[in-house]
C-alpha positions in Angstrom: 91.4 112.0 125.4 94.9 112.6 128.0 95.6 115.9 128.7 99.2 117.1 128.0 100.2 117.2 131.5 99.3 113.5 131.9 100.7 112.8 128.2 103.9 114.3 129.6 103.8 112.6 132.7 103.2 109.1 131.0 106.1 109.6 128.5 108.8 110.6 131.2 108.1 107.9 133.1 108.3 105.3 130.3 111.7 106.9 129.2 112.4 106.4 132.8 113.1 110.4 133.3 113.1 112.4 136.0 111.7 116.1 136.8 115.1 117.0 137.3 116.9 115.7 134.3 114.2 116.5 131.6 114.7 120.2 133.0 118.0 119.8 132.5 117.3 119.1 128.6 114.9 121.8 127.9 117.4 124.5 129.9 114.6 125.5 132.1 114.7 124.9 136.1 112.4 122.0 137.8 109.4 124.1 139.1 108.8 125.0 136.0 109.0 121.3 134.1 106.7 120.0 137.1 104.3 122.8 137.1 103.6 121.8 133.2 103.5 118.3 134.3 101.0 119.2 137.3 99.3 121.3 134.4 99.6 124.6 136.3 101.0 126.2 133.6 101.5 125.0 129.9 105.3 125.7 128.1 105.6 127.8 124.6 104.9 125.9 121.3 109.2 125.9 121.3 109.4 123.8 124.2 106.6 121.4 123.4 108.4 120.6 120.4 111.6 120.5 122.3 110.0 117.6 124.7 108.4 115.8 121.8 112.0 115.3 121.0 113.3 114.0 124.0 110.3 111.7 124.5 110.2 110.6 121.0 106.6 111.0 120.7 104.4 113.5 118.1 103.6 116.8 119.4 99.8 116.2 118.5 100.1 113.2 120.7 102.0 114.5 123.5 99.0 117.2 123.3 96.6 115.0 123.5 94.9 115.5 119.4 95.7 112.3 118.7 95.6 109.0 120.4 98.2 107.2 118.6 101.7 108.1 118.8 102.8 107.2 115.3 106.7 107.3 116.4 106.1 104.4 119.0 105.6 102.1 115.7 108.3 100.5 113.6 108.0 98.2 110.2 108.0 95.3 112.4 105.3 96.4 114.3 103.3 97.0 111.6 103.7 93.5 109.5 102.7 91.8 112.7 99.2 93.9 112.9 95.9 92.7 112.1 94.1 93.9 109.5 91.7 96.2 111.9 94.7 97.3 113.5 96.1 98.5 110.2 92.8 100.2 109.6 92.7 101.9 113.0 96.3 102.8 112.7 95.3 104.5 109.1 92.8 106.2 110.4 94.8 107.7 113.0 97.3 108.8 110.3 94.1 110.7 108.9 93.4 112.4 111.7 96.9 113.6 112.6 97.7 114.9 108.3 93.9 116.7 108.7 95.0 118.4 111.9 98.7 119.1 110.9 97.6 120.7 107.5 94.9 122.2 109.4 97.6 123.9 111.3 99.6 124.7 108.8 96.8 126.5 106.9 95.6 128.5 110.3 98.6 129.0 111.8 101.4 129.2 109.6 99.2 130.4 106.5 100.0 128.0 103.7 98.1 127.7 100.9 96.4 124.6 100.4 98.7 123.8 97.5 101.8 124.7 99.7 100.5 121.9 102.0 100.6 119.4 99.9 103.5 120.2 98.0 105.3 119.5 101.5 103.4 116.2 102.1 104.4 115.4 98.7 107.9 115.4 99.3 108.0 114.0 102.7 106.5 111.2 102.1 108.6 110.4 99.1 111.9 111.0 101.2 110.3 108.7 103.6 109.9 106.0 101.0 113.3 106.4 99.4 114.9 106.3 103.3 112.9 103.0 103.8 114.0 102.1 100.4 117.8 102.6 101.1 117.3 100.9 104.7 115.7 97.5 102.9 118.7 97.6 100.6 120.7 98.2 103.5 119.2 94.9 105.3 119.7 92.4 102.2 123.1 93.6 101.9 124.1 92.1 105.8 
């Protein structure tokens, strides 16, 4: 599995950004950013979440705990996948949720019930937004 510094460099290059541009976005100096990308230092979690937002990836993908960046997939991509590809995607999503759940319980002292409630409302909101997008698309 890839390391944080490898994923950081890969995603930055995919986005066509320079070290200086990343540093400016993160409000840090270029040397600090370069040290992160070279694996000499690691950013605080707050900066990791900022980086994930800039590079349009999940934190778990950026940290190397997930092999698939779920933000790279669109509804159209998923509809074109084979059954085997969808099964692999589903397994990766489940693995990601397990990491998120473990983190929520261990690091943020959430109960399993609290986590499940957050998950339920998050999924419900995603479904609502997708339905709204479908309705808007049909209206065009």
